[in-house]
N, C-alpha and C positions, 0 to 999 in steps of 0.2 A: 714653295712646294712645286709650283708650275715649272720653274727653271730646272729643278732636279729631275722632274718627269721628262722634260724635253731632252735633257742630256742622256737620260737612261734610254729613251726611245732611239735617239741618234746612235748611241753605242750599240744597241741591239741590231739596228738596221745595218750598221757598218760591219758587225760581226757576221750577220747573215749573208751579206754581199760577198765578204771575203771568203767565207766557207763555200758558198755557191760557186764563186769563180775558181777556187782551188779544186773543187770537185769537177768542174767543167774541164779544166786543164788536165787533170788526172785521167778522166774518161777519154778525152780527145787524144791524149798521148797514147793511151792503151789501144785505141782504135787505129791510130796511125801505125804503131809498131806491130800490130797484129797482121798488117798487110805484108810484112817482110817475107814470111813463108809462103803466103798464098799468092801474092801478086807483087813482084818486085817493082814493076813499072809504076803501079799505083803508089807504092811507098815513095819512090824517088820523086814522083810528081808532087805528092803531098808535102814531102820534106822540103823540096826546093821552093815550092809555092809559098809555104808558110814562112820560110826563111826570107824570101824576097818581100813578102808582105810586111814582115817585121822590120826589115831594113827600110822599106818605104815609109812606114810609120815613124821610125826613128829620125829619118832625115826631114820629113815633113814636120814632125813634132818639135824638132830643134830649130825650126825656121831656117833651114839651109836652102830650101828650094825657092824658086821664084814664086811670088804671090803668096808666100806663107807668112810673111810678117804683116802687121797691122797697117803699115803705111803703103804696101804695094797694091792691094786690091780690096774690094768689098764684095759682099753678096755671094752670088753663085760662082764667080771666078775663084774666089778664095776657098769656098766650100769644095769646088771641083778639084783643086790641087790637094786639099787635105784628104779627100776621100778617094778620088779616082787615081791619083798617082800611086799610092800604095797598092791598090787593086791591080793597076796596070803592071807594076813591077812584079807583083805576086803571080799574075797569070803568065807573064813572059818567063819567069823563073820556073814555073810549073811545066811549061812546054819544054824547056831545056832539060829538066829532070826526066820528063816522060821520054824524050828522045834518047837520053843517056841510058835509061833503064831498058830501052828496046834494043840496043846495039851491044853486041858482044866483042866485036873487033876492037882491039886496043887503039889502032891508028884512027879509026872513025870516031871512037869515044873521045879521043884527044882533040880531034878537029871540032867535034860538036861542043865540047866543054870550053875550049879556048875561044872558038868563034862565037858561040852563043853567049857566054859570059862576058866576052869582050864587047859584043854588041849591046848587051844589057848595061854594061858599065858606061858605054858611050851614051846610051839613052838617059841613064840616070845623071850622068855628067852634064848633059844638055839642059837639065832642069835646075842645076845648082846655080845659085846667084853668083854674080861676077866677083863680089868681094870675098867669096869663099874659095875661089879657084886659085890654085897655086901659080906663082910666076915661074915660067920656065926659062 
């Protein structure tokens, strides 16, 4: 009887977490997309920042970056790369999105986009472990 109750409680907690996370994503997406009409710069900053953060989480979570594998580092260094690298990438991408949202001139937008995203790509590439870099 105790094992059945434990499984039932575990299932209920899992369902509540999933429903809560889904509701949070839904509400967050609505709040972000409500910014389109009111404030385009805020929307582009949020969209770029969230995209950059998710990319940072993916590359850190897949242990592509330095110090993200168990053998590379321990303690605060490993924690720093798992937490601060996605935040750094997200903030840099948000700044690029903010600048792109503030400029109307096509040539300047192209320069900001290519230069900013190129610099961000170089930054992210500098954190990638050597065995994952392509041979040129």
